[in-house]
Structures are given as structure tokens and as C-alpha cells.
C-alpha positions as CSV (number, residue, x, y, z in Angstrom):
1,M,35.1,34.9,-6.0
2,K,31.7,34.3,-7.7
3,R,28.9,36.6,-6.6
4,Y,25.4,35.4,-5.7
5,S,22.3,37.5,-5.8
6,I,20.1,37.9,-2.7
7,F,17.4,36.0,-4.6
8,S,19.7,33.1,-5.2
9,I,20.7,32.9,-1.5
10,V,17.1,33.1,-0.3
11,L,16.0,30.4,-2.9
12,A,18.8,28.1,-1.8
13,A,17.8,28.5,1.8
14,L,14.1,27.7,1.0
15,L,15.1,24.7,-0.9
16,C,17.0,23.4,2.1
17,L,13.9,23.6,4.1
18,L,11.7,21.6,1.7
19,P,10.7,18.1,3.0
20,W,12.7,16.1,0.5
21,T,12.1,13.0,2.6
22,N,8.5,13.1,1.6
23,S,9.3,12.8,-2.1
24,V,9.3,9.0,-1.7
25,A,6.4,8.8,0.7
26,V,3.9,10.6,-1.6
27,P,3.7,7.8,-4.2
28,M,3.4,5.2,-1.5
29,D,0.2,7.0,-0.3
30,V,-1.5,7.0,-3.7
31,P,-4.8,5.1,-3.1
32,F,-5.9,2.2,-5.2
33,H,-9.3,0.6,-5.4
34,F,-8.9,-3.1,-6.0
35,G,-10.3,-4.2,-9.3
36,F,-9.7,-7.0,-11.8
37,K,-10.6,-8.4,-15.2
38,K,-13.1,-11.2,-14.5
39,S,-12.5,-14.8,-15.5
40,K,-14.6,-16.0,-18.4
41,N,-14.9,-19.6,-19.8
42,G,-12.3,-20.9,-17.3
43,E,-9.6,-18.3,-18.2
44,L,-7.7,-16.7,-15.4
45,P,-8.7,-13.3,-14.2
46,S,-6.1,-10.5,-14.5
47,I,-5.0,-7.4,-12.6
48,A,-2.3,-6.6,-15.1
49,Q,-4.3,-3.6,-16.4
50,E,-4.9,-2.1,-12.9
51,G,-1.5,-0.5,-12.2
52,F,-0.9,-2.2,-8.9
53,Q,0.2,-5.7,-9.8
54,E,3.8,-5.2,-8.8
55,I,2.9,-3.5,-5.6
56,L,0.7,-6.5,-4.5
57,K,3.6,-8.9,-5.4
58,K,6.1,-6.8,-3.5
59,H,4.2,-6.9,-0.3
60,G,2.9,-10.5,-0.5
61,A,-0.8,-9.7,-0.9
62,I,-3.1,-12.5,-2.0
63,F,-5.1,-12.3,-5.2
64,L,-4.9,-15.8,-6.5
65,G,-3.9,-19.2,-5.2
66,D,-2.0,-21.8,-7.2
67,T,-3.5,-21.6,-10.6
68,T,-2.2,-25.1,-11.6
69,K,-4.6,-26.7,-9.0
70,K,-8.3,-26.8,-8.9
71,E,-8.5,-25.2,-5.5
72,L,-11.0,-22.7,-4.2
73,F,-10.8,-20.4,-1.2
74,L,-14.1,-19.1,0.3
75,T,-13.9,-15.7,2.0
76,F,-16.8,-13.7,3.5
77,D,-17.0,-10.0,4.5
78,N,-19.0,-9.5,7.6
79,G,-19.4,-5.8,8.2
80,Y,-22.8,-6.3,9.9
81,E,-25.3,-9.1,10.4
82,N,-28.3,-9.3,8.2
83,G,-29.7,-12.6,9.3
84,Y,-28.0,-14.9,6.8
85,T,-24.7,-16.0,8.5
86,V,-26.4,-18.8,10.4
87,K,-27.6,-20.3,7.1
88,I,-24.1,-19.8,5.6
89,L,-22.5,-21.6,8.6
90,D,-25.1,-24.4,8.4
91,V,-24.3,-25.0,4.7
92,L,-20.5,-24.9,5.3
93,K,-20.9,-27.4,8.2
94,E,-23.1,-29.7,6.2
95,K,-20.7,-29.6,3.2
96,K,-17.5,-29.7,5.3
97,V,-16.1,-26.6,3.7
98,P,-13.8,-24.1,5.5
99,A,-13.9,-20.4,5.1
100,V,-12.5,-17.2,6.4
101,F,-14.8,-14.4,7.8
102,F,-13.5,-10.9,7.7
103,V,-15.2,-9.0,10.6
104,T,-15.5,-5.4,11.8
105,G,-15.9,-4.0,15.3
106,Q,-19.6,-3.6,14.8
107,Y,-19.9,-7.3,14.0
108,I,-17.8,-8.3,17.0
109,K,-19.9,-6.3,19.4
110,D,-23.2,-7.4,17.8
111,Q,-22.6,-11.1,17.1
112,P,-20.3,-12.7,19.7
113,E,-22.0,-16.1,19.5
114,L,-21.6,-16.3,15.7
115,L,-17.9,-15.5,16.1
116,K,-17.5,-18.3,18.6
117,R,-19.4,-20.7,16.2
118,M,-17.1,-19.8,13.3
119,V,-14.0,-20.7,15.3
120,D,-15.6,-23.8,16.9
121,E,-16.4,-25.1,13.4
122,G,-12.9,-24.7,12.0
123,H,-13.2,-21.4,10.2
124,L,-10.7,-18.5,10.4
125,I,-11.7,-15.0,11.4
126,G,-9.9,-12.3,9.5
127,N,-9.5,-8.6,10.2
128,H,-11.7,-6.1,8.3
129,S,-10.7,-3.2,10.7
130,W,-12.6,-1.9,13.7
131,S,-14.5,1.0,12.2
132,H,-14.2,0.3,8.4
133,P,-12.1,3.4,7.5
134,D,-10.4,4.1,4.2
135,M,-7.0,3.0,5.5
136,S,-5.1,4.9,2.8
137,R,-6.2,8.1,4.5
138,I,-5.2,7.3,8.1
139,P,-1.7,7.2,9.7
140,N,0.1,4.0,10.6
141,D,-0.6,4.3,14.3
142,R,-4.3,4.5,13.6
143,I,-4.1,1.5,11.3
144,K,-2.4,-0.5,14.1
145,E,-5.1,0.6,16.6
146,E,-7.9,-0.5,14.2
147,L,-6.4,-3.9,13.6
148,D,-5.2,-4.5,17.2
149,K,-8.7,-3.9,18.6
150,V,-10.3,-6.5,16.2
151,K,-7.6,-9.1,17.0
152,Q,-7.8,-8.6,20.7
153,E,-11.6,-8.7,20.9
154,V,-11.8,-11.8,18.7
155,S,-9.1,-13.5,20.7
156,E,-11.0,-12.8,24.0
157,L,-14.3,-14.0,22.6
158,T,-13.2,-17.1,20.6
159,G,-9.8,-18.1,21.7
160,Q,-8.4,-17.6,18.2
161,K,-5.0,-16.2,19.3
162,E,-3.5,-15.5,15.9
163,M,-4.9,-13.3,13.1
164,H,-2.8,-13.0,10.0
165,Y,-5.3,-12.0,7.3
166,L,-6.5,-8.6,6.5
167,R,-9.1,-7.3,4.0
168,A,-8.9,-3.6,3.5
169,P,-12.3,-1.9,3.9
170,R,-13.9,-1.3,0.5
171,G,-10.8,-2.7,-1.1
172,I,-9.0,0.6,-0.9
173,F,-5.2,0.4,-0.2
174,S,-1.9,2.1,-0.9
175,E,1.6,0.8,-1.0
176,R,2.1,2.3,2.5
177,T,-0.9,0.4,3.9
178,L,0.3,-2.8,2.3
179,A,3.9,-2.3,3.6
180,Y,2.8,-1.4,7.1
181,S,0.2,-4.1,7.6
182,K,2.8,-6.6,6.4
183,E,5.3,-5.2,8.9
184,I,2.9,-5.8,11.8
185,G,2.1,-9.4,10.7
186,Y,-0.8,-9.3,8.2
187,T,-1.3,-10.7,4.7
188,N,-3.6,-8.5,2.6
189,V,-6.3,-10.6,1.0
190,F,-8.0,-9.5,-2.2
191,W,-10.0,-11.7,-4.5
192,S,-10.4,-13.1,-8.0
193,I,-14.1,-13.9,-8.0
194,A,-16.7,-11.3,-6.9
195,Y,-19.9,-9.7,-8.1
196,K,-22.1,-6.9,-6.8
197,D,-23.7,-8.8,-3.9
198,W,-23.4,-6.2,-1.0
199,D,-26.5,-4.1,-1.9
200,T,-29.3,-5.6,0.1
201,K,-31.8,-3.6,-1.9
202,Q,-30.6,-5.3,-5.2
203,Q,-31.0,-9.0,-4.4
204,K,-32.0,-10.9,-7.6
205,G,-32.5,-14.4,-6.4
206,W,-30.3,-17.4,-5.7
207,Q,-30.0,-18.3,-9.4
208,Y,-28.4,-15.0,-10.2
209,A,-25.8,-15.4,-7.4
210,Y,-25.1,-18.9,-8.5
211,E,-24.5,-18.0,-12.1
212,K,-22.3,-15.0,-11.2
213,V,-20.0,-17.1,-9.2
214,M,-20.0,-20.2,-11.4
215,A,-19.3,-18.2,-14.5
216,Q,-16.0,-17.0,-13.0
217,L,-14.7,-20.3,-11.6
218,H,-11.0,-20.8,-12.2
219,P,-8.1,-22.7,-10.5
220,G,-6.8,-21.0,-7.4
221,A,-9.7,-18.7,-7.0
222,V,-10.1,-16.5,-3.9
223,I,-13.9,-16.0,-3.8
224,L,-15.3,-12.9,-2.1
225,L,-18.9,-13.1,-0.9
226,H,-20.8,-10.7,1.4
227,S,-22.8,-12.4,4.2
228,V,-25.5,-9.8,4.1
229,S,-26.7,-11.2,0.8
230,R,-29.8,-13.5,0.9
231,D,-28.9,-14.6,-2.6
232,N,-25.5,-15.9,-1.5
233,A,-26.9,-17.8,1.5
234,E,-29.4,-19.5,-0.7
235,A,-27.0,-20.3,-3.6
236,L,-24.0,-21.4,-1.5
237,G,-24.9,-25.1,-1.2
238,K,-25.4,-25.5,-5.0
239,I,-22.2,-23.5,-5.7
240,I,-20.3,-25.9,-3.5
241,D,-21.9,-29.0,-4.9
242,D,-21.5,-28.0,-8.6
243,A,-17.9,-26.7,-8.1
244,R,-17.0,-30.1,-6.7
245,Q,-18.7,-31.8,-9.6
246,K,-16.3,-29.8,-11.8
247,G,-13.4,-31.2,-9.9
248,Y,-12.7,-28.3,-7.5
249,E,-11.6,-28.7,-3.9
250,F,-12.4,-26.1,-1.2
251,K,-9.5,-25.2,1.1
252,R,-8.9,-22.9,4.0
253,L,-7.0,-19.7,3.3
254,D,-4.0,-20.8,5.4
255,Q,-3.6,-23.7,2.9
256,L,-3.0,-21.4,0.0
257,Q,0.4,-22.2,-1.4
258,A,1.2,-19.8,-4.2
259,K,0.2,-16.7,-6.1
260,N,0.5,-16.5,-9.8
261,Y,-0.3,-13.0,-11.1
């Protein structure tokens, strides 16, 4: 009979105690910060170099619409109110353009009337989490709590019973957060047009905002704008008019048909 040393027996026992089930979970918790290669001269943007392309596909996340159609999808992040959402809503109403507004708990508590107006005027309200955490660093039960609270409060305020779209705070996600949020009924929405517009101390004028957005226009674009930006509010009307002049049509996110990565 083969003899085993005490060391071998102890080692085997320790190995049996190791949490092998976590060997799969660890990669799923690797955080990603959403980024992309911007569109130039009408070319399509790309996330091929970012290392998360297949993960987004696997879990049905939105980055692009149908790139064979000149369709645009306006999305706004509303973490807090800075006095410009009324103007944005006025422009959208005048131009008859739909949008989705991703809101936080702070926004819900602070601006109930603006939320009601968004829904009354045909826009969607999306989930940006209650307290804006890095969701890759919190457990699934906390994620559910963050998202459920936003959905419930919005529903009670506005009558919007369904909420299917989620934008991860700061664009940070992991495969686990994508998989779990999909499991509880959400589509993660990223973007294919964006620029540094969230810094209220670095506003550079409406022309700057206009040029940054127009330079990136491409078919199927999901446009991310921050509602705290004065530049965005002032440029929005001309962006809409000139995009339409180029043959683009603005559609609501729930009309997005396909994703071509």
C-alpha cells in the first residue's frame, strides 16, 4: 500500500477546504469602465479594443442601434438638477423628439415635478441607481435594493409602471452586474456618442457642445448627454435640427431594433 507523508495528507485536506466555486465568480467581478473609440467622419465607433465586447453582447447590453439606419437615440443622465432640464424638455417638446432620462434617488427626491413632466411628454425614465454606487463593488441584493427603490419611487410619482433600462453609475460594470441586472429585468444602456460634458466648471459654450456631438454622428448612435451642462441645453436645438438636415431620425430607446458591435 502506498505511503503518504503527513504533509501530503494535511495539504490534501486544505485543498478540499478551498472555495473552488469562487474560481468562476472572480473573473465575473472584474470591473470595467465603459470606453470606446469615437466615431470620426461618419465611421462607426468601436469597443473592440476595450476587452468587454463579448460580455456586452452576451448579456444584451446596448451600445449601438441598427447601424444600417440613420437613427439616433437621445439619453440624458440626471444625477442632480442644475437648472437646465426645463430648457432641455422645452426643446424636446418643440422639436417633437423623445428621450430617456436616467435618474438617481437624489433627483427623484429633489425634482418630482420634472419627473412627472418627462413622462407626461412621452419620455422614458431609466434607472441610474438610488445612491450612485460603483455596482461592481456591491452584492446582488444591494443592487436589487438600489434599482427597486428608483423604480418604485418613479412609479408612484409618475405612473410609469415599467422600467427596463439601466445606466450603471460612472459607466462601471462587471459581468456579474450585467448578468444580474438582466436577470431582474434590465437592459444595460451604454453609449456611442459622448464627450466630457459633466464638469460644470468646464463649460465651453454651446458651439463646443454642438461640434463635439456633430463630429461623432453615425447611424444607430446612442447619445449620452448630461443634463447639468449649460452647453448641452443651449446646443440641443441646433444639434437636433442639423442632424435632421443630415437625414437622421430621432427615436425613443424602446424603438431600438438591433445592436451591431
